[in-house]
C-alpha positions in Angstrom: 0.0 0.0 0.0 1.4 3.4 -1.1 2.0 6.1 1.5 3.1 9.7 1.4 6.5 10.6 2.8 6.5 14.4 3.4 5.0 16.4 0.6 7.3 15.3 -2.2 7.7 11.6 -2.0 5.5 8.5 -2.2 6.6 5.1 -0.8 5.1 2.4 -3.1 6.7 -1.0 -2.2 8.7 -2.4 0.7 12.2 -3.6 -0.4 13.3 -4.8 3.0 13.1 -4.4 6.7 15.9 -3.8 9.2 16.5 -3.1 12.8 16.7 0.7 12.1 13.6 0.8 9.9 12.1 -0.1 6.5 13.4 0.5 3.0 10.8 1.4 0.4 10.9 1.7 -3.4 9.5 5.2 -3.8 8.9 8.0 -6.3 10.0 11.6 -6.1 9.9 14.7 -8.3 12.9 13.4 -10.3 11.9 9.7 -10.5 12.4 6.5 -8.6 14.2 6.7 -5.2 14.9 4.4 -2.2 13.4 5.7 1.0 14.7 4.5 4.4 11.9 5.1 6.8 13.3 4.9 10.4 11.4 3.2 13.2 8.5 5.2 14.8 10.2 5.1 18.2 13.2 6.8 16.7 10.9 9.4 15.0 9.4 10.2 18.4 12.8 10.8 20.0 13.1 14.6 19.9 16.9 14.4 20.7 17.4 12.1 17.7 15.3 14.3 15.4 17.5 17.2 16.4 20.6 15.3 15.5 18.9 14.2 12.3 18.4 17.8 11.3 21.9 18.8 12.4 23.4 16.1 10.1 21.4 17.2 7.1 24.1 19.3 5.5 26.9 16.8 6.0 24.8 13.9 4.5 23.4 15.8 1.6 26.9 17.0 0.8 28.3 13.5 0.3 28.5 13.1 -3.4 30.8 10.5 -5.0 30.5 7.8 -7.7 30.9 5.1 -5.1 28.5 6.6 -2.5 24.8 6.1 -2.5 23.7 9.7 -2.5 21.3 11.0 0.1 18.9 13.3 -1.7 16.8 14.5 1.1 16.0 14.0 4.8 12.3 14.1 5.7 10.9 15.0 9.2 7.1 15.0 9.0 5.0 14.0 12.0 6.0 10.5 12.9 8.0 10.0 9.7 11.8 10.3 9.8 13.2 9.2 6.5 16.3 9.3 4.3 15.6 9.6 0.6 18.4 8.0 -1.4 19.4 7.2 -5.0 18.0 3.8 -6.1 20.7 1.3 -7.0 19.6 -1.4 -9.4 21.5 -4.4 -8.1 22.2 -6.4 -5.0 24.3 -6.0 -1.8 27.7 -7.6 -1.3 26.4 -9.9 1.4 24.0 -11.5 -1.1 26.9 -12.1 -3.5 29.1 -13.5 -0.8 26.4 -15.9 0.4 25.9 -17.1 -3.1 29.6 -17.5 -4.1 31.0 -18.2 -0.6 34.3 -16.3 -1.4 35.4 -14.1 -4.3 38.4 -14.3 -6.6 41.1 -12.0 -5.2 40.9 -9.6 -8.2 37.2 -9.0 -7.9 37.4 -8.7 -4.1 40.2 -6.1 -4.3 38.5 -4.1 -7.0 35.3 -3.9 -4.9 37.1 -2.9 -1.7 39.1 -0.3 -3.7 35.8 1.3 -4.8 34.6 1.4 -1.1 38.0 2.8 0.0 37.5 5.6 -2.6 34.0 6.3 -1.1 35.5 6.4 2.4 38.2 8.8 1.3 35.6 11.3 0.1 33.6 10.9 3.3 36.6 11.3 5.6 37.7 14.4 3.7 34.2 15.8 4.4 34.6 15.0 8.1 32.1 12.1 8.0 32.9 8.6 9.5 30.6 5.8 8.4 31.0 3.6 11.5 29.3 0.5 10.1 31.2 -0.7 7.0 30.2 -4.2 6.2 29.0 -6.3 3.2 25.4 -5.5 3.9 26.1 -1.8 3.4 27.9 -2.2 0.1 25.7 -2.2 -3.0 26.7 -3.6 -6.4 25.4 -1.6 -9.4 24.5 -4.3 -11.9 23.8 -1.7 -14.5 27.3 -0.2 -14.2 30.4 -1.2 -16.3 32.1 -4.4 -15.6 35.4 -3.9 -13.8 38.5 -6.1 -12.9 37.7 -9.7 -12.2 34.1 -9.2 -13.5 33.2 -7.0 -10.6 30.4 -4.4 -10.8 30.8 -0.9 -9.4 30.5 -0.9 -5.6 28.7 1.8 -3.7 28.7 2.4 0.0 25.4 3.2 1.6 23.9 4.1 5.0 26.2 6.9 5.8 25.1 8.6 9.0 22.6 6.1 10.2 24.8 4.7 12.9 25.7 8.1 14.1 22.1 9.3 14.1 21.0 6.3 16.2 24.0 6.5 18.5 22.7 9.3 20.8 24.4 9.9 24.2 21.2 9.0 26.0 21.1 5.6 24.4 24.8 4.8 24.5 26.2 6.8 27.5 29.5 5.1 28.3 28.4 1.5 28.2 27.0 1.0 24.7 28.5 0.8 21.3 27.0 0.9 17.9 28.0 -1.5 15.1 28.2 -5.1 14.0 30.5 -7.3 16.1 32.6 -8.9 13.4 33.7 -5.5 12.0 34.2 -3.4 15.1 37.7 -1.8 15.5 39.4 -2.6 18.9 39.3 1.1 19.9 35.5 1.0 19.7 35.3 -2.1 21.9 37.5 -0.3 24.4 35.1 2.6 24.5 37.1 5.2 22.5 35.4 7.6 20.2 35.2 6.5 16.5 37.6 8.2 14.1 38.2 7.6 10.4 40.5 4.6 11.2 37.6 2.5 12.4 36.3 2.5 8.8 39.6 1.3 7.5 39.6 -1.6 10.0 36.1 -2.6 9.1 36.9 -2.4 5.4 40.0 -4.6 5.8 37.8 -7.1 7.7 35.4 -7.1 4.7 38.3 -7.8 2.3 39.5 -10.6 4.5 36.0 -12.1 4.5 35.7 -11.7 0.7 38.9 -13.7 0.3 38.5 -16.3 3.0 34.7 -16.7 3.3 34.7 -15.8 7.0 35.7 -12.8 9.1 39.1 -12.9 10.9 37.7 -12.6 14.5 34.0 -13.8 14.1 32.2 -16.9 15.4 30.7 -17.8 18.7 29.3 -15.5 21.3 29.4 -11.7 20.5 31.4 -11.1 23.7 34.1 -13.5 22.5 34.1 -11.8 19.1 34.7 -8.4 20.7 37.5 -9.8 22.9 39.3 -11.3 19.9 39.4 -7.9 18.2 41.3 -6.5 21.2 43.5 -9.5 22.1 44.2 -11.6 19.1 46.3 -11.2 15.9 44.8 -12.0 12.5 45.4 -15.6 11.2 47.3 -15.6 7.9 45.6 -16.5 4.6 47.7 -18.9 2.5 47.8 -18.3 -1.2 47.7 -14.6 -1.5 50.6 -12.4 -2.6 52.8 -11.2 0.3 52.3 -7.5 -0.5 48.5 -7.9 -0.3 48.7 -9.8 2.9 50.9 -7.1 4.5 48.4 -4.5 3.4 45.7 -6.4 5.2 47.7 -6.8 8.3 48.5 -3.1 8.4 44.9 -2.1 8.1 43.9 -4.6 10.8 46.4 -3.2 13.2 45.2 -2.7 16.8 46.7 0.8 16.9 44.5 3.2 14.8 47.6 5.3 13.9 49.2 2.3 12.2 46.5 1.9 9.6 46.5 3.5 6.2 44.3 6.3 5.2 41.4 5.5 2.9 43.0 7.2 -0.1 46.2 5.4 0.5 44.4 2.1 0.8 42.5 2.6 -2.5 45.7 3.4 -4.4 47.6 0.5 -2.9 44.8 -2.0 -3.7 44.6 -0.9 -7.3 48.4 -1.4 -7.6 47.8 -5.0 -6.7 45.2 -5.7 -9.4 47.6 -6.7 -12.3 49.2 -9.3 -10.1 45.8 -10.8 -9.2 44.4 -11.2 -12.7 43.1 -14.7 -13.3 43.8 -15.9 -9.8 41.0 -18.3 -8.6 39.3 -18.0 -5.2 41.4 -19.1 -2.3 41.2 -22.7 -1.1 40.9 -21.9 2.6 39.5 -24.2 5.4 37.0 -22.5 7.6 37.9 -22.6 11.3 36.2 -25.3 13.2 34.7 -23.6 16.3 32.9 -26.6 17.8 35.1 -26.6 20.9 35.0 -22.8 21.3 31.2 -22.7 20.9 30.8 -25.3 23.7 33.2 -23.4 25.9 31.4 -20.1 25.4 28.0 -21.5 26.1 26.8 -21.2 22.5 24.7 -24.0 21.0 26.9 -26.0 18.7 25.9 -27.6 15.4 24.4 -31.1 15.3 26.7 -34.0 16.3 29.4 -34.5 13.7 28.9 -31.1 12.0 31.5 -28.4 12.9 30.5 -24.9 13.9 31.7 -22.5 11.2 32.2 -18.8 11.1 29.9 -17.2 8.5 29.7 -13.5 8.4 28.3 -11.4 11.3 27.0 -13.3 14.3 23.4 -12.9 15.5 23.0 -11.0 18.7 19.7 -12.8 19.5 19.8 -16.6 19.5 17.5 -17.9 16.8 16.9 -14.5 15.2 16.5 -14.4 11.4 18.7 -11.9 9.5 17.0 -8.8 8.3 15.8 -8.9 4.7 17.7 -5.8 3.9 20.5 -6.7 6.4 20.5 -3.4 8.2 21.9 -4.8 11.4 22.9 -1.8 13.5 23.0 -3.0 17.1 23.6 -1.6 20.6 25.9 -3.7 22.8 27.5 -3.5 26.2 31.2 -2.8 26.2 32.9 -5.8 27.9 34.8 -5.1 31.1 38.5 -5.5 31.6 38.2 -8.9 33.1 36.2 -10.1 30.1 38.7 -8.7 27.7 41.6 -10.4 29.6 40.9 -13.8 28.1 43.0 -15.3 25.3 46.5 -14.6 24.2 47.2 -10.9 24.5 48.1 -9.4 21.2 49.0 -12.7 19.6 47.4 -15.4 17.4 46.0 -18.4 19.2 48.9 -20.7 20.2 49.1 -23.9 18.3 48.0 -27.0 20.3 47.7 -30.7 19.8 44.5 -32.1 18.4 42.0 -32.5 21.2 44.0 -30.3 23.6 42.0 -27.6 25.3 42.5 -23.9 24.3 44.4 -21.9 26.9 42.0 -19.9 29.0 39.0 -22.1 28.0 36.8 -23.9 30.5 38.4 -27.3 29.6 41.9 -25.8 30.1 40.9 -24.4 33.5 39.5 -27.7 34.6 42.7 -29.5 33.5 44.7 -27.0 35.5 42.5 -27.7 38.6 43.0 -31.4 38.1 46.8 -31.0 37.9 46.7 -28.8 41.0 44.8 -31.5 42.9 47.2 -34.2 41.7 50.2 -32.1 42.7 48.6 -31.4 46.1 48.1 -35.2 46.7 51.7 -35.9 45.6 52.9 -33.2 48.0 51.0 -34.9 50.9 52.6 -38.2 50.0 56.0 -36.7 49.8 55.5 -35.0 53.2 54.4 -38.3 54.7 57.4 -40.1 53.3 59.7 -37.4 54.7 58.1 -37.8 58.1 58.5 -41.6 58.1 62.2 -41.2 57.2 62.7 -38.8 60.0 61.1 -41.2 62.4 63.5 -44.0 61.3 66.5 -41.7 61.5 65.6 -40.6 65.1 65.0 -44.2 66.2 68.5 -45.2 64.9 66.9 -48.2 63.2 66.6 -50.1 66.6 63.1 -51.6 66.8 63.5 -52.5 70.5 63.9 -48.8 71.6 60.9 -46.5 71.5 61.4 -43.1 69.8 61.6 -40.2 72.2 58.1 -39.0 73.3 56.5 -42.4 72.5 55.5 -45.4 74.5 56.7 -48.9 73.6 54.0 -51.6 73.3 56.4 -54.5 72.8 56.6 -57.3 75.3 59.4 -57.3 77.9 
């Protein structure tokens, strides 16, 4: 059923629903548009509406070939909407789910487009804050690029910032999707341009490998890995591309490249990647970790795999338009202390428990009990030896302080 959005737009058909609102196929004075209608509870929040209006100039000023342009912001009664260009195509998550992983040339070409978009946004003082495959649209009507890739456009600029009001987040909440959150956000620091670089590098890793570098299991465990663990190498990619990934996934924001530098360096890699097939990478088996983190594991005999972003609500179905902005508690220092600090997970024998896991702690307790019993036995043996030494080995003479029970 069609509905009016302000005085200039008509929303005709729902394209998808997300946690922030509903996306409609609409019509405006200049033709078809996409209308993101935010939730009614957001529209009734006067503080958010004020922020919405304040961001109007910045959002409307973001124009770039690889950014989905925001044409208008509508505040009308209970309606709070962003009117955007309509992109005829699909999102990157849909392609990734269909193909599992992309050939390196196509993956790098797509990420280079997104890096160009971020460079323009950062130059305008805008941080996206929620870069992920769901927010990258592929224009199927655009020219074919390297590796058969279609032009990539970044969307949903400003949505995370609009929803992330101080009243909602205070000092204990963060906005974003767990798999793509930079360590400094997990630690409660304000988001700067470098958080987008980290998230985009995570997307590139996922396009190449088929899974994110720190995803899988409970959201709290995902957040902890961002802070404490190093990225696991991907075999089969050129060393220069791998070093580029590692630099952009650095824990320290200052160590990461700027978006313009990343775009240029990625495009330099394209000739060396031509014709290279998708990587043959084994997905991590997280069956043990899932059990240790109190997360339901797969049916018996089926490993738990990392596949994209984790759901924050057990059993929840993904949004049809995959707009998964979420609000999460920042884990405390004790929760972040688990795992190997700043290093990749230590290699261990098959079946051996992961250091810091529940099984590992239980094994440590068993060893402590065993050592305690052994200590008691040793102490008893020492006492017996001392008794024999004091008695001089003469069975007929009682030790000092004792009474003989032998017959006269």
